[in-house]
N, C-alpha and C positions, 0 to 999 in steps of 0.2 A: 131207432131209439127214441124213447119218448123224452119230452123236456124235463131237465133236472128240477126237483123242487127245491124249496128255500133251504131246507136241511143240507140237501147235496151242495148247493152252490156256497153255503156257510161253510160246510168242511173243506170245500176246494179252496176257498178264499183263506182259510187258516192255513191249510197246508202249504200254499204259495208264501205266506209269511214266515213259516217255519223254514221252507228251502231257502228263502232270500237271506233270513238271519243266518242259518246255518253256513251259508257261503261266505257270507261278510266275516262271521267268525274265523272259518278256515282262512280266509285272506289275511287277517289280523294277526293269526297266530295264537287266538285265545280258544281256550276251552277243547276244541275238537284236536288241535295237533298237540296237547299238551297232556301229561299224565296227571290226573287231578289228585288233589290231597283231601281225603275225606276225614274231617276232623267234627264229625257231629253224630258221633256214636249214642249219645243219649236221646236222640230223636229215633234213629232206627240203627240196628247194626248188621253189618253184611252176613248174609247166611252163611253158616259154618259148614265145612264139608261133610262132617258128620250127620247134621240135619239134611243137606240136600241129599245124601245116599240114603237116607232112613224115609224121606219123602218119596223117593225114587220108588222103593218098594211099595211104599203105601198108595201110590197112584197107580200101579198095577193089580192091585187088588181087586176082585170083583164082588160085589155083595154088600147090602144096607146091614150095618150092624145091629139093627133090630129084627132081621129075618132069622128063621130059625134053622134054614138048610145049611149046608157046610160051608157056603160061600159066606153067609152071613155071621156064621159061628167064628169063621176065620178073623173077618173084620173086627167083631167083637174081642176076639183074643188079643189083637194088636193093640187095641184101645186100652183095654184092662192090665196090659203089660206096661204100657205107657204110663198109666195111672199108677200103678205099684211104684214105679220108678220114680216119679215124681214125689208121691208120698214118702218114700224112704229119704228122699232127698232133703226135705223140709221137716220130717220128724213127727209124721202123723199117719193115721190109717188111711187105706186108699178109698174107703167109703166117704172121706171128707174131702175128698178132690172133686172139684165141679168144673167141668172144661166149659168155657165162655169163647166168644168171638174176640175177646182180650180184656184188657185191665177196664176200660170205661165200662163195659158191660157187668162186669164181675163187680165193681163198686156200686153200679146201679142197683144191682141185685142185693148185695150185702146192706147198704144203708138204707134200711127200713126201720119203721117202728115195729114190724111185724117179725122181727127176727127172734128166734126162741134159741137161747144158748145158755148152757150154764145153769148153776143152781141145783142143790140136791133134791128139791121137790118138785113136782108138776106145776104147782102154783107159782113157784119162782122162775121156772123156765118160760112160762107162758104169758108172763107179766110183759106187757108192752114197754117199749123205750119211750121215754117221753121228752127227752130232750138230746140233740145231736150237736157236740161240741167239734169245731173243726178249726185246727191250727191254721194260722194265716197264711202260710206257705203253700198249702196243698193244691193238687192239680186242679184244673178246671172241670175235670170230669167228677170231682167230689163236690166242688162248688156249686155246681149245677145240676148233677147227676143223683143227688139223694132223693129219698122219698118221703122226707119229712116235710110238714107244714112249716111254712117260713117263720111263724111266730114261735116254733119250738127249736130253731136253729140260732146257735150263738158263734160267732167267730172269736178265737182266742189270740193274743197278741203274740209276736215274735220279738226276740231279744235283736239288738244290733247286730249280732253275729247270725242270725237266721234260724235260732233254735227256738222250738216252743218255750214260752215263758212258763215255767214250772208253777212260780207263785200266782199267776195269772190261772193256770189250770186249777191250783188248789183253791182259789178264790171261786171259781167257777163251780166247782164241786160242792163247795160249801154254800153256795147261794141255792143250789138245787138238790140240797140234802133232802132225803125222802122220796126223791124222783129217780127213776131208773134212767141213767145216763149213758150215751154212747159216743166214743171219741174216735174221730177219723185223723189218723197221724201217719205220716209218710216214715219210712225208714230212711230216706235220704232224699233230698229235694232234687227235683230233674234239672232246675235252672243253675243253682250256685253249687249243688254237690254236698251242700251241709248234712251230716249224719245227725239225725234227730236221737234224743235220749229217750229211745222207746222203752227200754227197761224200767227206768224211773217213772215215766208217765202211765205206764200199765199198773206198777204197783199202786199209784194213786188212785187211778180208776177202779181197780178191782176192790180195793180197801172200801170205795164208796159203793161197792156193789153194781159197777157198771161193766160196760164191755169196750174193747178197743179193736178196731179194724184198721189194719197197717198196710197201706200201698208200699209193697216192696219192689215195684218195678225196677227202680233204679238200682236197689242194694243188690238183687240177684246176680251172681256171676263176678261182684266186685268186693263185697264184703261178706263176712257170715250171715247166712240168711236162711235160718229155720227157726223153729218155734223155741229152741234153746237159746238162741241168741236174741230172738226177737219174740217174747213170750206173750204175744197178742192172742185174742180169740179168734182171729182170722187174718191170713195173708193172702194179698193179691199179687199175681204173677202176669208178666206178659211176655211172650215168647220173643218177639223180634227185637228186644232189648238185650238180649243174651246170644243173638245169633242164631236165632230159630226163625219160623216163618211169621209174616205179619198175619193178622186176623185169628189168632188163637191165644188164649190165656188160661187163666184158672183162679178160681176161689177156692182157697185152702183153709178149712176150719182145723183148729187145735182138737187134740184128742178130748173128747167129751161126747155132749149131746146137743145137737142142734136142729133146728128146722126153720123154714120160711114159709110163713102161711100163704103169702102171696107171690108168685113167681113173676118175673117181668115177661117172660116168653112163656106161654102156656100152648100145649098142644098134645103131641103124642107121649109125653110123659118121660122123655129121656133125662139122662143126668139124675135120676132119682126123683124125677117131677120137678127140679129146679130150674132145668133149662132145657125146653123142648126145642125139638129140630134135630135133623140126621145129622150125625157127628160128620166132622170132618177129619176122616182117618189119618190120611196123609200129613194134615198139619199137625195132628196130635203126635203122631210119630216124629216128626220132625221138633216138635217142642220137647219132647223128653230126650232126643238125642242132643240137642242143644243144651239142656240143663246137665246132662252127665258130663259134656265136654266142659262146659264152663265151671262145674264144680270141680273138675280134675286139676285144674290149674289156676284157680281163682287166687291163691296167695302169692304165687311166683309171678303172675301176670300183674296183680296189683301192686306188687312191689316195683317192678319194672315201670309201669305206667305213672305210679306216683314221681319216680325219678324225672320221667320225662315231661309230667306236667310243672315240676319244679323248674325244669330247664327252659321250658316254653315262658314261664313267668319271668324268669331272668332276662330272657331276649326281649319280652314285651317292655320290661322296665328300663333296657338298655336304649329301646328306641323312643319310648314315651315316658320318659321319668316322672310325669305327673299322673300316671296310671293309677287307677283305685281298683283292687281287687275285692271282691265281695266273699264275707265268709271265711277268711283266712285265719281267722282267730277261732274257728271251731273246727271240730273233726269234719274231714271232708272226705268225699269219694276219691280213690287214687287217680281218677282219670278226667277229673273235671275242673275247669277254670272258667270263673265268670268275672269279667272286668268291662270298665269304661275309661276312655280317655276324655277328660274334661273338654266340652266344646265340639265333640264328634258325636253326629248322630249314627246310630246303630244302622239304619238303613242304607247310608251312603257308604258306610264300611263294608257291610256286607256285599253290597253289589260290587264294589271294588275289588274286594276280595274273590268273589266268585268269577269275575272277568279274569283274575291271576290264576285261576284253577284251584281255588281253596274253597272247601265246604265248611263254613261254621253255621251258627245260629245266634239269634238275638234272645232265644230262651225256649219256652215250650215249642214244641211244633204242632200243637192242637189247636190253633187258632186260625184255621182256613188259610194260611199262608200269610198272615198279616203280621206286619211288624207294630206291636203296640207296646204300651208301657207296662212293664212287669208288675203284677199284684205283688210278687214274692218280695221284691225290691221294695215297694210301697209299704209293706209290712214290716220291712226291716228298718224302717225310716230314712231310705235313701231319696234323696231329693229328686223331683220330677226332671229337672235338667240333666243330672247325671245318669240317672236310670234309663233315660230315653237314648243314651250311648251304649247300654250294656251288650256285650258281645261273649257268646259262651263257646269255649273251645272244649270238645269232649272226644276222649281216645278210647280205643277199643282194643280187641283181640287181633285184628289183622293190621294195626297201625304199625308205621315204619319210622324209624329214627329221621329219616330223610324227610318225612312229612313235616318235622319240627323246622328244620332248615328252610323247606320250601315255604311254610308258613311265616317265618320271620322275614324272609326276603319279600313276601307279598305284602306283609303288614307294614314292613318299613316304606315300602313303595306307595302303598295306599295312604299311610298317615302324611306322608310328604306331598302327595298330590292333593289331599284334602286341605292341608294347612296353605298350600300355595293358592289354592282358590278361595279360601278365606280371606288370604291378604289381598288378592286381587279384587274381591268384592268389597272389601274395606276401602279402598283405595279410591 
């Protein structure tokens, strides 16, 4: 055998560290010996059995969906059936569903001055968008993923409750009167769960001749999520937030006329020329199955999760009476609670809870695994000291009531341990 290269030696070293850590964890009774409580559904939700079954069928299909032979036509038929299903659920035509690798790609595709949408005349449809308005709490893929020049982008304020300031939106529309404006607005915030006044914002933007692209990623499967409830010009969805597979999403246009002059991924012309690349048939099938399953019990699940969320918040308050919950005075998703205990850093609590077998988050999961101050809480006017302690608990379709008790026990232990260390350090 030849001498191992540096990559092999590095891999071996990392493996040894992992084995050692695993052995220590088993000896201490942490993680491996425990059944963990997963309370981070806003980051990703476990795969639903319906999606897993659909993907199994898709993985056994042979054929590229762009091929004209029988195998290719079979793959194409599965894609179009899934497209029909998702279109029906959001209330649009199948031709208005564009499959992407996820919500990030969909938003990168849609947030461009070159979007042609709406208008009774060709001149109105082809008029370029001149300004992009972004609500202060939007996901980082909106903040960094649009295709407008920096000087054409304006951030809009949030209220202290975490909703877009409609007075601020009106002022911005007045400032840009005569220019075609696009607004990027979430249906619900991924960190706080605060539900945005999409209908009111859309009415204002449409009255000014603009368009609204709505990130409905967190809303899907939790609140009404179709063009009747969210009358934007486009909705963006991600499968792994509703129990589908990771790596698949969709840009859904409302009924009407649309086109994007410059696609992000150009090549073979798939997805009507808006997203090139061989389609992921199995993932698309899993996406549609998850959407169907989520839509089937959204109301009953939401009611149950809201009761559990309130119960968790009661337990947290009993343990830490000085806790601050964010967004509680606004409508929230039924599954989400975001809070901070003054004087406690999120990173310390996260690590402590993780060692106790509890998976929660400090906010968005799309920041390369880093714990950083939330731009959402900053836009809400939360102090830096308090914001650095923010923790998010988010429930989902496979959550159990036992998870609440497990969390409360672990949280109480973590708070007690952190406070004891603080006292010791101050002595």
